[in-house]
N, C-alpha and C positions, 0 to 999 in steps of 0.2 A: 807631425805624424801624417802621413797620407791616410786618406780615408780606408778603413779596413773593409776590403769588399767581402760580401757573402757570397759563397760559391755554393752552387748544387753539387751533388755527388758526382755526376759525371763532369762536371768542371773541376772538380777537385781531383778525381782519376787523371784528367786531362793533365793538370797541373804537375802531379807526380810524374807523369809520363813525358812531359816537356822537359821537366827539371834533368832528367836522366839523359834523353835522346839528344836536347839541343843543348845543354850547358852542362854536360857530362859529369854529374854527380851521381854516382851509383845508387840504386834504389836501395841498397843494404845501409848505405851511410845515413840514407833518411831514417830508415827503420832504427838504427843506433841511435840517431839524435832523439827521435820520439822516445824511445824506451829511456833515454837518460834523463829527459825532461820529466817521463811518468815516475821514475824513482826518486828523482830529487824532490818532486812535488808531493809525493807521497809521505816521504820522510819529513817535510816541511810543514805539511798541512794535518799530518797524523804523527807528531813527535813522541807520542807515548806507545806506539805499536810496535811491539817487539815479534809478534807472531803474525804472519800474514800469508792469506791463502790467494793463489791466483789461478783463476778460470780462464783457460784459453780454448779457443776454437782452433780449427784449422786453416783458417785464413791468415792475411796479413796483421788483422787486429790480434789475433792469437799470437803472432810472431812478435808483435808489440810487447804484448804480456810476458812472453817467455824470456826477451832479452830483459825487461824490467825484473823478472824474477831473479835472474842470474845477479843483476847488479845489486838488488835489495840484498840477496844473500851474501854476496861479497862485502857488503858493508856491515855485517854482522847480525842481521835479522834471521829469525827461524822462519823460513819460508816453505810452503807446501803448495806445490804446482799440479793441478788437476788438467790432463789434456782430453777435452771431450772429442774423442775420435782416434783412429789410427794413425800412428806416425808415418805410415807409408802412403798416407793422402796427403803429407805436407808438401808443398813443392817450394821452388825458389828461396825468395828470404826467410819465409817461414821454417822451411827444413834447415836452413844454416842456423836459424835461432833455436832451433830444437838441439841441433848437434851441440851448440856451445852451451845450452842449459843441462843436457844430459851426459855428456861424456867431458870430463867426471861429472856426476850429478851435484848441482847445486842445490842443496836443501832436500826435500821429499819429493818425490815425482810419483805421479799415479796416471795410469792410463785408463780412461774411462770408455768402456766398448759400448754401452748400453746402459740405459735407464736403470736398470736393476744395480747396475754397479754403484751408481750413487750412493746407495744406501750404506754401503760398506765405508763411507767416508764421510760419516756425521762428524767425526771429531774435525774437520776440515773447517766446520761452520764455528768453531769456538775460538777462532783467530780473533785479533785485535783489529784487523783490517781485510777486507775482501776486496780484490780487484778483479773487475769485469771486463774480460779482454776476449769475449765470445764472438761478438759479431760487430762490424763499425759501419763507416760509411757506405759500403757497397752492399749494406743489407737491404733485401727485398721483403716485406712483410706477406705472410704473418710469421712469426717465430715459430719454430717448430723442431722436430728431432730432438737431438740431445740438449741443444739450448734450452728448448721448452721443458724438458724433463728437469733441468737443472734449475729452471725458475719455480717449478713445483716442489722440488727438493728443499729449495730455500725457504719457501712460503710455509713449508711443512715443517720445518726445523723447531724443535723444543728448546731451542737456546733461550736462556731468560732474556738476554739483550742482544739482539743479533748485531755484529761488528758493523760498523760504517761500511758503505760499500763505494769505492772510486771507481768509474767508468771510463775506461780509454775510448776516447773518440765521441761515442754517444753510449748511453744506457742500452744494453742489449734488447733490441725487438723495436727502438724507436727509429723511424725512417727519417734519413737525414734532409729530405726534402719539405717534409711536414711545415705547413705555416699556422699550426692550430697550436692550443695551449696544452691540450691532452689527446691521446690516441685511445683507439677504442681496444686495440688488440693488447695481448700480453706484452708486458715490458719490464725489464729489471728495474728494482728501486736504485736509487744513487744518492750520495750524500756529497759527492763532489764529480766533476766532470772536467776531463782535461783532454782538449783535441788540439790539432795541428795546423800550421800555416795560416789558415784562414776558418772563420765560422761557417756552418752551414745552416740552412734556414731553421731547422729544428733548435739550434744553439741559440737564436735569439726571439724564436718565438714561443719555443716549448717550455712547459714547466718541468724540465728534466729531472730536478733534485727534489726531495722530500719536503723541503722548506726552502721558502723563497730567497732566504739570505744564504745559503750555502754555495760554494763556489762553482762557477763554470769559467775555465781559462782557456786561452790559446797560447801553444807554444811554438816558437819561430823553430824550424828544422833544417834550414839552410835553403829552402826555395826561393830563388831570386824573385824581386818584384814583376819582371817580364814576364815571367811563368804564370803568375796569378791573375788569370783573366776570365771575366765573367759578364755574361749578357743580361744577368737579372736586374740590373739597375737597382741594386740593394747593397747598402752598406750598413756599418755600425755607427750610432749617433756619437758615441764617446770618443771617436778620433777627432771631433771639433774641438775638444778641449784644449788642444795645442794652440788654438787662436787666441785663447785667454791669458796664455802663460807667458808670451813675450814680455819683456819689462817695458815699461813706459819710459819715453823720454824724459831725461833729468829736467828739462826745460817746461814740460807739459803743465798747463794750466786747466780750468774747468772747462774753458771752450774748446778744448780740444777733445771732449769726450760727450758732446751732444746734450741736448735739452729735451726730455721727454714730457710730452702733455698728456696727463692722464684725466680723461673725462669719464664721468659716470657718478653714481651715488644716487642717494634720493632720501628725503626724511619730510614727512608729513604726519596729520594726526593720528593717521592709521599705521603708523610705523614708518620703517624704510631700511635702507641697505646703505650705511654710510662707513661700514667696516671693509667693504669690498673695494671702493677707490684707494682707503688708506692702506691697505695692504698691498695693492699693487704699486702704489706711490712708494711705499717703503722697500720693495723688493727693487724697483728699478733704482733707488738710491745706493742700496746694497750691493747691486749688480756693477756699479762703478760710473754710472751716469754722471754727467758732470752737474748737470742742473735738472730738477725734477717739479714742475708744477701742476698742483690737482685742481682742475676746475669742477666744481660740483654745485649743486643748488644751495644758496645762500644758508637755509637753514641747516644744512649737513656741514658747512664750513667749520665751525669751533671744533666739531668732533674729529674731522679728518686732518685739521691743523696739527691736533694733539698728538698724531702718531710720532712726529719728530721735529726738532726745531730746525732741520736743515731744509724741511719741505716748503717750498712756496705753494700759495692757493690763489684761487680766482674764484670769486663768488658769482654763479649765475643765478638769472632771473627763475624763479621756480614757478610751476602750474600751481593751482590750489590745491593739488595732491602731493606737492613736494617733490616734482620731478623736474627735468630740465625743459624750460619752455623754449617755443619756437621763435620768439622775440630776440633770443640768443643770436639767431642769424642775421640780425641788423649789422650793415657793413662795418660799423665802427666797433662793435662788439667782436666780431669775427677777426678783425684787424689787430686788436688788443689780445685776443685768444691766441692768435698763430704767430705773434711777433717772435722770431728767434728760434722757434720750435723746430725740431729735427726728425722726431718721431712722435705719433699720435698712437695713444692706447685707448679703445674706447669700449664700453660695454659693462664694466663692473659695477653690479647695483643699479644699472642705469634705468630699469623701469620701460614699459611700453606703453604709455600713454600715447594718445594722437598726437599729441604736441611734442612728446619726446621722439617719437617716430620721424617727423618731419625736420626736427632738429638733427637728429642723426644721420639722415639720409642727406640733409642740406650740406652738414659740415664734411662729411666724406666727399661728397662731389665738389666742394668749393677748395679742396685741399689735394697737394700732390705727394706729401712727404710720405714715407714709410707709415703704415699703419698696422696695428695688431688690434684686431677684431674678437671680443668675447663675449660672453652671457648674452644679456639681452640684445646687443648690437647685432648678433649672430642671428638671433630670432626673428630680428626685424628685417634682415637681409633675405631670409630665409623665404620671405614672400615676395622678393623682389630680385629673381634671378637675372633678369636684363641688366638691371642697375649693378649688380655684383659684377657681372663681365666687364661692363664700361669702367666701374671703380679701378679695375686691376690693371688696366692697360696703361703701360708704362711707369709703373711704379711697385714696389715692394709691398704686396698685400698679404699679412699672415693672419689666417683664421685658426681658431683655438677650439673647436667643438669638443664636447664630451659625447659619448653614442647618441644620446637623445637629440642635443642640437645637430649632429650628424645628420641622424635620420630626417629631420626637418629639413635642413639644406638641401639633400639629395631626393627628397620625396619618397622615402622608403622606409621599411620598419626598423626599429632597433635590432631586432633579431636578425635581418639581412645585413646590416652594418656589421655587427659582431661575427656573422660568419664568414665574412669576407673582409676584413678592416684592411688589409694590404691594397687590393684592388678597387675597393671603394674610395679609399683616400687617394690612391693614384689617378683613378679616372675623373675624381672631381677636379683635382688640382691641374690636371692637363686642360679640362674643358673649360675652367675658368680663369685659368692663368694666375693661379694663386698658391702661395705656400700653405699647406693645410697640416695642423697638426692635430691629429686624431687621438685624443687622450684616451688613458685608460691601462690596464695591464700590457706593457709592451707597446707603448705610444709609437704611433707612426710618424714621419715627418714626411710629406709627400711635397714635390717640387714641380713647378710647372713643367720642366722639360722631363718629367717622367722618373726622374731619380727619387728613390726614397731611404731615408734612413730609419734604422729601428733603434728605439732608446731600450736599454735593458737595467736601468735602474730605477728605484722606486719601489713601493709595497703597499700592501692593504693598510698600513697605517695612515696612509695619505688620503684615504676616502673619508674625508672631514670637509666641511665647508672652509672655504680660504684657500685651499690647495690651489684651484684654478686661477684666481687672483694674483697670487704670488707668480705663478708661471706667467701670466701677462706681463707683470712687471719686469720680470727678468728677461723675457724676449725684447721687450721694448728697450731697456737698459742696455742690453749688447748691442742691439739694432743701433742704438744711438753713438755707442763707441766704434763699431766695425761697418761703417754703412758700405765699404767695398767689399765685404766679406758677409753679405746678407744670410746667405746658405749656411754657412758654418755658423754664424752668430745665434741662429734660430736653433740648430741641433745642439750648440753646446749649452743653450740656456735650460732646454729640455733634459739634457743628461746632468746638468748641474742640480736643477730643482730637483730631481730623484736622487741623488747622491747626497745631497746636504739632508734630506730625510731620512735616507739609509744611515747615516751618520748619527743623526739625532735620535733614532729610534734605539740605538745600541746603549744610549744612556737613559732611555726612559722605558716605554711599553707602548706596543702598537696600539693599545686601547685608549692610552691617556696622551699619547703625541696630539699636540696642536700644530697646525698649518704653520704659525710663527716660529715654532720651536725650531724649525728647520733654518731659520734667518742666521740663527746663532753658529751655525755650521757652515755657511758660506764660505767663509776664509778657506777651511780645511777643504772643502769640495773644490775650490778654484785652484788650490796647489796639489789637489790629489794626482800622483803618476799612476795612471791605469796600467802601466807595465809592470808596477811593484819593484821590489829590490831584487827579484829573481828573474827579471825579464819576460815573464807571464804578462798577456793582457788579461785582465780580470773583466769579463763580460758581466758577471754575477758575483755577489758577494764581496767581501772586504778582505784583504790581508790581514794575517794576526796582529801586526804592527798596529793596526787602526784600530783595535778593539778598546772598550773602555779602560781595562785593565793596563794596556800598553800605553795608553795616552797618559793616564796617571802617573806611570812610572817615568815617562818622558818630563811631565810637567815638575816631578819632584826632583830632578837632577840639578 
């Protein structure tokens, strides 16, 4: 699967125009394909909906809604369509969609000319499903006129349980180019979103649905790849999963899949962090690395070794406080430490004593293999920007900061990081020549060439200690296996990390989920087909067949 590009609103409009003008695919054909996708998705996602209300504007988004209403009516559902605006305002494909819906009438059709007219249609809100087809990608905020009146009408409803809302393209009121989680202006609620051809920035950055696990899908409607062109240098991280799904060669052996060295941990009389390198090591093993060695302070070694019998360990001389001592930089120790290793993961549970700082900077300077840098190793490098730039020359260097660590690396506030995550990550990655994984809701993966991938898996359930350690191990494990595809390997690891947690939380609860619970779902995550059985690409949420009930049914067969 080629990387799915994220297109701006203007680029999406250009794509549609090029599809018609250069590739001779009529715009009406695109609308028919879009409406067919909407109708099919509505029936699949809301199978118990028998009464459907479709709210249509007078633009092409409304045209999609009108054609979908006709198809749903033809399928035997009871459909009520509200056109917000005069039919004589409809032009082009939207006008054709209206004619096909109204002549003869498919279901109940009402024309809403004024805000006051809406009050006469309260019964329309008693539907099993409401389809929002008021405004789409071409919308410029704020929401106003009849569309705003419809939102107020919706909010004022006294219906005990308001029907779920399926948004066509975007929830009405949400600007397509927004790269923020939430917008200030009025916006329709949504319980599912279906868009077409490619996601827009709002689809990958915005919290478009009422709950984090509700679906946002992309449907192909026939635009050729050559027409999908963007200058945003932004794409969806889930596309990289294809890298991991090619079958391994029958004659493969462990030497073909790399050897990961995890360096970290501490354990002294004041406590320590032995779990962090243990979890990173276990994740690297589960990711498919051929071999994994955990190098930790000698006092922590028994605890780390117990995580898996397959894990190799190497004791390092400790400081009096139980961190890694600088004496481990001795040539004979370094030679033993690095022998046969293909990827270094350093930082989990490391600590920041003076000795450990010296060891960390010395080890990174003495090696040239790809390295994943996390936790305390990031904090150490935050004080040494010149060294960081030097370390990145001629090698793959992956940094995995959370917002606090990013603020220290970039010498700005956490608020500044969170206010512009995309550009903060992109600028830093380009400046230092690193791949930067800025963790958080909608993790961004910025590459040295300015390209950025956005990840749409994961949930608040991952806000637990250990999640970052697992990600470090997953990235290192995939880098070890795919050294020539480092860009995709990092993106795939981030996507799989969130997806495994999404699968796990459906069998538990977001409060009780432990970071390591997601490891049990890695197998399903690796085999996940983001296109689903119907061909839609699932940016957010999971197809019904991956629900716990469906999984139990499959297991019982």
